[in-house]
PDB file of N, CA, C and O in Angstrom, chain B, residues numbered from 101:
ATOM      1  N   MET B 101     193.757 144.853 165.119  1.00  0.00           N
ATOM      2  CA  MET B 101     194.891 145.052 164.519  1.00  0.00           C
ATOM      3  C   MET B 101     195.207 143.008 164.863  1.00  0.00           C
ATOM      4  O   MET B 101     194.319 142.464 165.520  1.00  0.00           O
ATOM      5  N   PHE B 102     196.035 142.390 164.541  1.00  0.00           N
ATOM      6  CA  PHE B 102     196.394 141.003 164.994  1.00  0.00           C
ATOM      7  C   PHE B 102     198.064 141.496 164.730  1.00  0.00           C
ATOM      8  O   PHE B 102     198.452 142.551 164.229  1.00  0.00           O
ATOM      9  N   GLN B 103     198.712 140.584 165.143  1.00  0.00           N
ATOM     10  CA  GLN B 103     200.028 140.738 166.202  1.00  0.00           C
ATOM     11  C   GLN B 103     200.559 139.376 165.735  1.00  0.00           C
ATOM     12  O   GLN B 103     199.866 138.391 165.987  1.00  0.00           O
ATOM     13  N   PRO B 104     202.082 139.175 164.878  1.00  0.00           N
ATOM     14  CA  PRO B 104     202.473 137.387 164.586  1.00  0.00           C
ATOM     15  C   PRO B 104     202.740 136.841 166.358  1.00  0.00           C
ATOM     16  O   PRO B 104     202.982 137.105 167.536  1.00  0.00           O
ATOM     17  N   ASN B 105     202.345 135.553 164.922  1.00  0.00           N
ATOM     18  CA  ASN B 105     201.981 134.366 166.245  1.00  0.00           C
ATOM     19  C   ASN B 105     200.561 134.403 167.107  1.00  0.00           C
ATOM     20  O   ASN B 105     200.217 133.702 168.059  1.00  0.00           O
ATOM     21  N   GLN B 106     199.814 135.554 166.374  1.00  0.00           N
ATOM     22  CA  GLN B 106     198.568 135.217 167.445  1.00  0.00           C
ATOM     23  C   GLN B 106     198.080 134.123 166.988  1.00  0.00           C
ATOM     24  O   GLN B 106     198.380 133.548 165.941  1.00  0.00           O
ATOM     25  N   ARG B 107     197.413 133.865 167.679  1.00  0.00           N
ATOM     26  CA  ARG B 107     196.733 131.882 167.124  1.00  0.00           C
ATOM     27  C   ARG B 107     194.938 133.444 167.190  1.00  0.00           C
ATOM     28  O   ARG B 107     194.495 134.237 168.021  1.00  0.00           O
ATOM     29  N   VAL B 108     194.510 132.908 165.388  1.00  0.00           N
ATOM     30  CA  VAL B 108     193.656 132.826 164.741  1.00  0.00           C
ATOM     31  C   VAL B 108     192.940 132.067 164.180  1.00  0.00           C
ATOM     32  O   VAL B 108     193.524 131.387 163.336  1.00  0.00           O
ATOM     33  N   LYS B 109     191.117 131.751 164.372  1.00  0.00           N
ATOM     34  CA  LYS B 109     190.180 131.640 163.246  1.00  0.00           C
ATOM     35  C   LYS B 109     190.095 132.201 162.352  1.00  0.00           C
ATOM     36  O   LYS B 109     189.797 133.386 162.203  1.00  0.00           O
ATOM     37  N   VAL B 110     190.543 130.817 161.041  1.00  0.00           N
ATOM     38  CA  VAL B 110     190.277 132.660 159.493  1.00  0.00           C
ATOM     39  C   VAL B 110     189.019 131.298 159.065  1.00  0.00           C
ATOM     40  O   VAL B 110     188.494 130.187 159.135  1.00  0.00           O
ATOM     41  N   ASP B 111     189.187 132.523 158.643  1.00  0.00           N
ATOM     42  CA  ASP B 111     187.212 132.100 157.426  1.00  0.00           C
ATOM     43  C   ASP B 111     188.191 131.925 156.142  1.00  0.00           C
ATOM     44  O   ASP B 111     189.221 132.597 156.092  1.00  0.00           O
ATOM     45  N   LEU B 112     187.868 131.035 155.128  1.00  0.00           N
ATOM     46  CA  LEU B 112     188.354 130.433 153.912  1.00  0.00           C
ATOM     47  C   LEU B 112     186.967 130.190 153.271  1.00  0.00           C
ATOM     48  O   LEU B 112     187.050 129.491 152.261  1.00  0.00           O
ATOM     49  N   SER B 113     185.835 130.546 153.560  1.00  0.00           N
ATOM     50  CA  SER B 113     185.117 129.699 152.957  1.00  0.00           C
ATOM     51  C   SER B 113     184.227 130.982 151.556  1.00  0.00           C
ATOM     52  O   SER B 113     183.690 132.075 151.739  1.00  0.00           O
ATOM     53  N   ASN B 114     184.442 130.166 150.256  1.00  0.00           N
ATOM     54  CA  ASN B 114     184.261 130.478 149.178  1.00  0.00           C
ATOM     55  C   ASN B 114     185.599 131.294 148.583  1.00  0.00           C
ATOM     56  O   ASN B 114     185.774 132.045 147.623  1.00  0.00           O
ATOM     57  N   MET B 115     186.234 130.900 149.372  1.00  0.00           N
ATOM     58  CA  MET B 115     187.651 130.981 148.157  1.00  0.00           C
ATOM     59  C   MET B 115     187.983 131.198 147.489  1.00  0.00           C
ATOM     60  O   MET B 115     187.027 131.826 147.034  1.00  0.00           O
ATOM     61  N   THR B 116     189.196 131.333 146.302  1.00  0.00           N
ATOM     62  CA  THR B 116     189.830 130.841 146.287  1.00  0.00           C
ATOM     63  C   THR B 116     191.941 130.735 146.394  1.00  0.00           C
ATOM     64  O   THR B 116     192.356 131.506 145.528  1.00  0.00           O
ATOM     65  N   ILE B 117     192.544 130.398 146.768  1.00  0.00           N
ATOM     66  CA  ILE B 117     193.777 130.599 147.080  1.00  0.00           C
ATOM     67  C   ILE B 117     194.611 129.485 146.253  1.00  0.00           C
ATOM     68  O   ILE B 117     194.365 128.296 146.049  1.00  0.00           O
ATOM     69  N   GLN B 118     195.332 130.038 145.984  1.00  0.00           N
ATOM     70  CA  GLN B 118     196.365 129.561 144.617  1.00  0.00           C
ATOM     71  C   GLN B 118     195.863 127.911 144.603  1.00  0.00           C
ATOM     72  O   GLN B 118     196.048 126.826 145.155  1.00  0.00           O
ATOM     73  N   GLY B 119     194.765 128.886 143.089  1.00  0.00           N
ATOM     74  CA  GLY B 119     193.968 127.941 142.766  1.00  0.00           C
ATOM     75  C   GLY B 119     193.337 126.565 143.384  1.00  0.00           C
ATOM     76  O   GLY B 119     193.322 125.596 142.624  1.00  0.00           O
ATOM     77  N   VAL B 120     192.815 126.404 144.706  1.00  0.00           N
ATOM     78  CA  VAL B 120     192.292 125.275 145.322  1.00  0.00           C
ATOM     79  C   VAL B 120     191.151 126.640 145.461  1.00  0.00           C
ATOM     80  O   VAL B 120     191.340 127.836 145.237  1.00  0.00           O
ATOM     81  N   SER B 121     189.713 125.782 146.000  1.00  0.00           N
ATOM     82  CA  SER B 121     188.662 126.300 146.191  1.00  0.00           C
ATOM     83  C   SER B 121     188.225 126.900 146.855  1.00  0.00           C
ATOM     84  O   SER B 121     188.140 128.055 146.437  1.00  0.00           O
ATOM     85  N   PHE B 122     187.686 126.688 148.173  1.00  0.00           N
ATOM     86  CA  PHE B 122     187.568 126.237 149.413  1.00  0.00           C
ATOM     87  C   PHE B 122     185.616 126.376 149.813  1.00  0.00           C
ATOM     88  O   PHE B 122     184.895 127.371 149.747  1.00  0.00           O
ATOM     89  N   SER B 123     185.392 125.434 150.074  1.00  0.00           N
ATOM     90  CA  SER B 123     183.776 125.169 150.498  1.00  0.00           C
ATOM     91  C   SER B 123     183.842 126.326 151.334  1.00  0.00           C
ATOM     92  O   SER B 123     184.636 126.912 152.069  1.00  0.00           O
ATOM     93  N   GLN B 124     181.994 126.453 150.666  1.00  0.00           N
ATOM     94  CA  GLN B 124     181.581 126.854 152.605  1.00  0.00           C
ATOM     95  C   GLN B 124     181.373 127.212 153.787  1.00  0.00           C
ATOM     96  O   GLN B 124     180.918 128.103 154.505  1.00  0.00           O
ATOM     97  N   ASN B 125     182.244 125.431 153.730  1.00  0.00           N
ATOM     98  CA  ASN B 125     182.119 125.543 155.017  1.00  0.00           C
ATOM     99  C   ASN B 125     182.955 125.561 156.414  1.00  0.00           C
ATOM    100  O   ASN B 125     182.674 125.393 157.601  1.00  0.00           O
ATOM    101  N   VAL B 126     184.588 125.967 155.366  1.00  0.00           N
ATOM    102  CA  VAL B 126     185.810 126.272 155.624  1.00  0.00           C
ATOM    103  C   VAL B 126     185.446 126.998 156.560  1.00  0.00           C
ATOM    104  O   VAL B 126     186.576 127.481 156.637  1.00  0.00           O
ATOM    105  N   ARG B 127     184.766 127.657 157.547  1.00  0.00           N
ATOM    106  CA  ARG B 127     184.207 129.230 158.369  1.00  0.00           C
ATOM    107  C   ARG B 127     185.333 129.005 159.119  1.00  0.00           C
ATOM    108  O   ARG B 127     185.672 130.165 159.354  1.00  0.00           O
ATOM    109  N   GLU B 128     186.572 127.930 159.937  1.00  0.00           N
ATOM    110  CA  GLU B 128     186.892 128.149 161.059  1.00  0.00           C
ATOM    111  C   GLU B 128     188.296 127.599 161.201  1.00  0.00           C
ATOM    112  O   GLU B 128     188.499 126.977 162.244  1.00  0.00           O
ATOM    113  N   ALA B 129     189.574 127.741 160.119  1.00  0.00           N
ATOM    114  CA  ALA B 129     190.237 127.201 160.373  1.00  0.00           C
ATOM    115  C   ALA B 129     191.041 127.718 161.154  1.00  0.00           C
ATOM    116  O   ALA B 129     191.211 128.919 160.947  1.00  0.00           O
ATOM    117  N   LEU B 130     191.774 127.161 162.218  1.00  0.00           N
ATOM    118  CA  LEU B 130     193.309 127.247 163.037  1.00  0.00           C
ATOM    119  C   LEU B 130     194.037 127.565 162.487  1.00  0.00           C
ATOM    120  O   LEU B 130     194.248 126.985 161.422  1.00  0.00           O
ATOM    121  N   GLY B 131     195.066 128.960 162.986  1.00  0.00           N
ATOM    122  CA  GLY B 131     196.000 129.464 162.549  1.00  0.00           C
ATOM    123  C   GLY B 131     196.571 130.321 163.063  1.00  0.00           C
ATOM    124  O   GLY B 131     196.191 130.688 164.175  1.00  0.00           O
ATOM    125  N   THR B 132     197.388 130.776 162.602  1.00  0.00           N
ATOM    126  CA  THR B 132     198.812 131.381 163.123  1.00  0.00           C
ATOM    127  C   THR B 132     199.055 132.974 162.446  1.00  0.00           C
ATOM    128  O   THR B 132     198.827 132.888 161.240  1.00  0.00           O
ATOM    129  N   ILE B 133     199.263 133.739 162.653  1.00  0.00           N
ATOM    130  CA  ILE B 133     199.982 135.871 162.252  1.00  0.00           C
ATOM    131  C   ILE B 133     200.920 135.295 161.224  1.00  0.00           C
ATOM    132  O   ILE B 133     201.694 136.246 161.113  1.00  0.00           O
ATOM    133  N   VAL B 134     201.280 134.556 160.562  1.00  0.00           N
ATOM    134  CA  VAL B 134     202.492 135.962 160.472  1.00  0.00           C
ATOM    135  C   VAL B 134     203.019 136.689 160.396  1.00  0.00           C
ATOM    136  O   VAL B 134     203.974 136.950 161.127  1.00  0.00           O
ATOM    137  N   HIS B 135     202.574 137.412 159.363  1.00  0.00           N
ATOM    138  CA  HIS B 135     202.827 138.854 159.722  1.00  0.00           C
ATOM    139  C   HIS B 135     201.217 139.610 158.230  1.00  0.00           C
ATOM    140  O   HIS B 135     200.247 139.179 157.606  1.00  0.00           O
ATOM    141  N   GLN B 136     202.065 141.009 158.458  1.00  0.00           N
ATOM    142  CA  GLN B 136     200.757 141.452 157.627  1.00  0.00           C
ATOM    143  C   GLN B 136     201.525 142.411 156.921  1.00  0.00           C
ATOM    144  O   GLN B 136     202.436 143.237 156.986  1.00  0.00           O
ATOM    145  N   THR B 137     200.338 141.646 155.938  1.00  0.00           N
ATOM    146  CA  THR B 137     200.977 142.268 153.987  1.00  0.00           C
ATOM    147  C   THR B 137     200.020 143.890 153.726  1.00  0.00           C
ATOM    148  O   THR B 137     200.256 144.520 152.695  1.00  0.00           O
ATOM    149  N   SER B 138     199.220 144.308 154.502  1.00  0.00           N
ATOM    150  CA  SER B 138     199.082 145.594 153.803  1.00  0.00           C
ATOM    151  C   SER B 138     197.911 146.674 155.070  1.00  0.00           C
ATOM    152  O   SER B 138     197.124 146.408 155.978  1.00  0.00           O
ATOM    153  N   ALA B 139     198.237 147.444 154.654  1.00  0.00           N
ATOM    154  CA  ALA B 139     197.365 148.294 156.149  1.00  0.00           C
ATOM    155  C   ALA B 139     196.258 148.476 154.942  1.00  0.00           C
ATOM    156  O   ALA B 139     195.298 147.783 155.281  1.00  0.00           O
ATOM    157  N   ASP B 140     195.989 149.082 153.731  1.00  0.00           N
ATOM    158  CA  ASP B 140     194.930 149.526 153.807  1.00  0.00           C
ATOM    159  C   ASP B 140     194.053 148.751 152.375  1.00  0.00           C
ATOM    160  O   ASP B 140     194.332 149.223 151.273  1.00  0.00           O
ATOM    161  N   PRO B 141     193.226 147.818 152.422  1.00  0.00           N
ATOM    162  CA  PRO B 141     192.801 147.445 153.758  1.00  0.00           C
ATOM    163  C   PRO B 141     193.636 146.262 154.768  1.00  0.00           C
ATOM    164  O   PRO B 141     194.322 145.352 154.304  1.00  0.00           O
ATOM    165  N   PRO B 142     193.467 146.441 155.827  1.00  0.00           N
ATOM    166  CA  PRO B 142     194.914 145.926 156.501  1.00  0.00           C
ATOM    167  C   PRO B 142     194.060 143.332 155.951  1.00  0.00           C
ATOM    168  O   PRO B 142     192.927 142.856 155.876  1.00  0.00           O
ATOM    169  N   VAL B 143     195.429 142.728 155.781  1.00  0.00           N
ATOM    170  CA  VAL B 143     195.287 141.679 154.620  1.00  0.00           C
ATOM    171  C   VAL B 143     196.894 141.281 155.410  1.00  0.00           C
ATOM    172  O   VAL B 143     197.975 141.869 155.387  1.00  0.00           O
ATOM    173  N   TYR B 144     196.458 140.078 156.043  1.00  0.00           N
ATOM    174  CA  TYR B 144     197.685 138.410 156.725  1.00  0.00           C
ATOM    175  C   TYR B 144     198.050 137.660 156.258  1.00  0.00           C
ATOM    176  O   TYR B 144     197.425 136.765 155.690  1.00  0.00           O
ATOM    177  N   VAL B 145     199.228 137.801 156.360  1.00  0.00           N
ATOM    178  CA  VAL B 145     200.051 136.072 156.157  1.00  0.00           C
ATOM    179  C   VAL B 145     199.617 135.134 157.742  1.00  0.00           C
ATOM    180  O   VAL B 145     199.839 135.047 158.950  1.00  0.00           O
ATOM    181  N   VAL B 146     198.898 134.618 156.661  1.00  0.00           N
ATOM    182  CA  VAL B 146     198.249 132.718 158.389  1.00  0.00           C
ATOM    183  C   VAL B 146     198.261 131.519 158.063  1.00  0.00           C
ATOM    184  O   VAL B 146     197.502 130.740 157.486  1.00  0.00           O
ATOM    185  N   GLU B 147     199.468 131.490 158.631  1.00  0.00           N
ATOM    186  CA  GLU B 147     200.135 129.628 158.972  1.00  0.00           C
ATOM    187  C   GLU B 147     198.768 129.242 159.450  1.00  0.00           C
ATOM    188  O   GLU B 147     198.094 129.354 160.474  1.00  0.00           O
ATOM    189  N   LEU B 148     198.654 128.693 158.144  1.00  0.00           N
ATOM    190  CA  LEU B 148     197.833 127.089 159.171  1.00  0.00           C
ATOM    191  C   LEU B 148     197.375 125.866 160.042  1.00  0.00           C
ATOM    192  O   LEU B 148     197.559 124.985 159.201  1.00  0.00           O
ATOM    193  N   LEU B 149     197.165 125.572 160.534  1.00  0.00           N
ATOM    194  CA  LEU B 149     197.093 124.820 161.747  1.00  0.00           C
ATOM    195  C   LEU B 149     197.568 123.591 161.006  1.00  0.00           C
ATOM    196  O   LEU B 149     198.768 123.321 161.049  1.00  0.00           O
ATOM    197  N   PHE B 150     196.433 122.548 160.088  1.00  0.00           N
ATOM    198  CA  PHE B 150     196.380 121.850 159.340  1.00  0.00           C
ATOM    199  C   PHE B 150     196.397 122.450 157.467  1.00  0.00           C
ATOM    200  O   PHE B 150     195.783 123.297 156.818  1.00  0.00           O
ATOM    201  N   SER B 151     197.117 121.766 157.281  1.00  0.00           N
ATOM    202  CA  SER B 151     196.752 121.680 155.668  1.00  0.00           C
ATOM    203  C   SER B 151     195.669 121.803 154.614  1.00  0.00           C
ATOM    204  O   SER B 151     195.063 120.732 154.635  1.00  0.00           O
ATOM    205  N   PHE B 152     195.072 122.713 153.582  1.00  0.00           N
ATOM    206  CA  PHE B 152     194.426 122.508 152.969  1.00  0.00           C
ATOM    207  C   PHE B 152     194.402 121.638 151.565  1.00  0.00           C
ATOM    208  O   PHE B 152     193.472 122.162 150.953  1.00  0.00           O
ATOM    209  N   LYS B 153     195.034 120.389 150.579  1.00  0.00           N
ATOM    210  CA  LYS B 153     195.047 120.385 149.366  1.00  0.00           C
ATOM    211  C   LYS B 153     197.271 121.232 149.241  1.00  0.00           C
ATOM    212  O   LYS B 153     197.702 121.945 148.335  1.00  0.00           O
ATOM    213  N   GLY B 154     198.014 120.755 150.420  1.00  0.00           N
ATOM    214  CA  GLY B 154     198.921 121.280 150.010  1.00  0.00           C
ATOM    215  C   GLY B 154     199.375 122.862 150.986  1.00  0.00           C
ATOM    216  O   GLY B 154     200.318 123.147 151.725  1.00  0.00           O
ATOM    217  N   ILE B 155     198.176 123.589 150.515  1.00  0.00           N
ATOM    218  CA  ILE B 155     197.883 125.034 151.238  1.00  0.00           C
ATOM    219  C   ILE B 155     198.226 125.237 152.371  1.00  0.00           C
ATOM    220  O   ILE B 155     197.268 125.033 153.116  1.00  0.00           O
ATOM    221  N   LYS B 156     199.443 125.654 153.111  1.00  0.00           N
ATOM    222  CA  LYS B 156     199.485 125.613 155.057  1.00  0.00           C
ATOM    223  C   LYS B 156     200.074 126.949 155.014  1.00  0.00           C
ATOM    224  O   LYS B 156     200.948 127.041 155.877  1.00  0.00           O
ATOM    225  N   ARG B 157     199.842 128.612 153.957  1.00  0.00           N
ATOM    226  CA  ARG B 157     199.928 129.606 154.351  1.00  0.00           C
ATOM    227  C   ARG B 157     198.614 130.495 153.558  1.00  0.00           C
ATOM    228  O   ARG B 157     198.082 130.064 152.535  1.00  0.00           O
ATOM    229  N   VAL B 158     198.325 131.426 154.037  1.00  0.00           N
ATOM    230  CA  VAL B 158     196.935 131.523 153.138  1.00  0.00           C
ATOM    231  C   VAL B 158     197.571 133.430 153.497  1.00  0.00           C
ATOM    232  O   VAL B 158     198.542 133.749 154.184  1.00  0.00           O
ATOM    233  N   GLU B 159     196.578 134.383 152.724  1.00  0.00           N
ATOM    234  CA  GLU B 159     196.904 135.490 152.809  1.00  0.00           C
ATOM    235  C   GLU B 159     195.721 136.462 152.905  1.00  0.00           C
ATOM    236  O   GLU B 159     195.880 137.568 152.389  1.00  0.00           O
ATOM    237  N   VAL B 160     194.389 136.146 153.587  1.00  0.00           N
ATOM    238  CA  VAL B 160     193.756 136.810 154.453  1.00  0.00           C
ATOM    239  C   VAL B 160     193.290 138.108 155.262  1.00  0.00           C
ATOM    240  O   VAL B 160     193.736 138.574 156.310  1.00  0.00           O
ATOM    241  N   PRO B 161     191.725 138.761 154.022  1.00  0.00           N
ATOM    242  CA  PRO B 161     191.265 140.093 154.636  1.00  0.00           C
ATOM    243  C   PRO B 161     190.989 139.909 155.779  1.00  0.00           C
ATOM    244  O   PRO B 161     190.504 138.806 156.033  1.00  0.00           O
ATOM    245  N   GLU B 162     191.179 140.898 156.933  1.00  0.00           N
ATOM    246  CA  GLU B 162     191.104 140.993 158.306  1.00  0.00           C
ATOM    247  C   GLU B 162     189.651 141.225 158.455  1.00  0.00           C
ATOM    248  O   GLU B 162     189.263 141.303 159.621  1.00  0.00           O
ATOM    249  N   ASP B 163     188.741 141.355 157.495  1.00  0.00           N
ATOM    250  CA  ASP B 163     187.382 140.426 157.912  1.00  0.00           C
ATOM    251  C   ASP B 163     187.306 139.064 158.560  1.00  0.00           C
ATOM    252  O   ASP B 163     186.748 138.734 159.606  1.00  0.00           O
ATOM    253  N   ARG B 164     188.133 138.216 157.523  1.00  0.00           N
ATOM    254  CA  ARG B 164     187.938 136.864 157.271  1.00  0.00           C
ATOM    255  C   ARG B 164     188.360 136.276 158.879  1.00  0.00           C
ATOM    256  O   ARG B 164     188.152 135.124 159.259  1.00  0.00           O
ATOM    257  N   ILE B 165     188.987 137.349 159.680  1.00  0.00           N
ATOM    258  CA  ILE B 165     189.826 136.320 160.725  1.00  0.00           C
ATOM    259  C   ILE B 165     189.428 136.867 161.937  1.00  0.00           C
ATOM    260  O   ILE B 165     189.035 138.024 161.787  1.00  0.00           O
ATOM    261  N   ARG B 166     189.367 136.343 163.447  1.00  0.00           N
ATOM    262  CA  ARG B 166     188.724 136.008 163.917  1.00  0.00           C
ATOM    263  C   ARG B 166     189.868 135.169 165.468  1.00  0.00           C
ATOM    264  O   ARG B 166     190.149 133.998 165.723  1.00  0.00           O
ATOM    265  N   PRO B 167     190.260 136.638 166.228  1.00  0.00           N
ATOM    266  CA  PRO B 167     191.308 135.691 167.483  1.00  0.00           C
ATOM    267  C   PRO B 167     189.912 134.958 167.877  1.00  0.00           C
ATOM    268  O   PRO B 167     188.742 134.983 167.492  1.00  0.00           O
ATOM    269  N   MET B 168     190.884 134.128 169.101  1.00  0.00           N
ATOM    270  CA  MET B 168     190.614 132.504 169.277  1.00  0.00           C
ATOM    271  C   MET B 168     190.507 133.280 171.099  1.00  0.00           C
ATOM    272  O   MET B 168     190.277 132.554 172.067  1.00  0.00           O
TER     273      MET B 168
END
């Protein structure tokens, strides 16, 4: 379980978020947990350190998040 403001690495490879498709190379995007949006399955909103094509916040399943 991740906590708000926790720094993490996010695997965005092969995901499509807000119409943007992330390549298989985006495996370690740095970010900060904002909050949890679902408990089953666990999903979190993560604010990315760098914007990808205008996307700064992403909703990601817990299995794609690793602590730093």
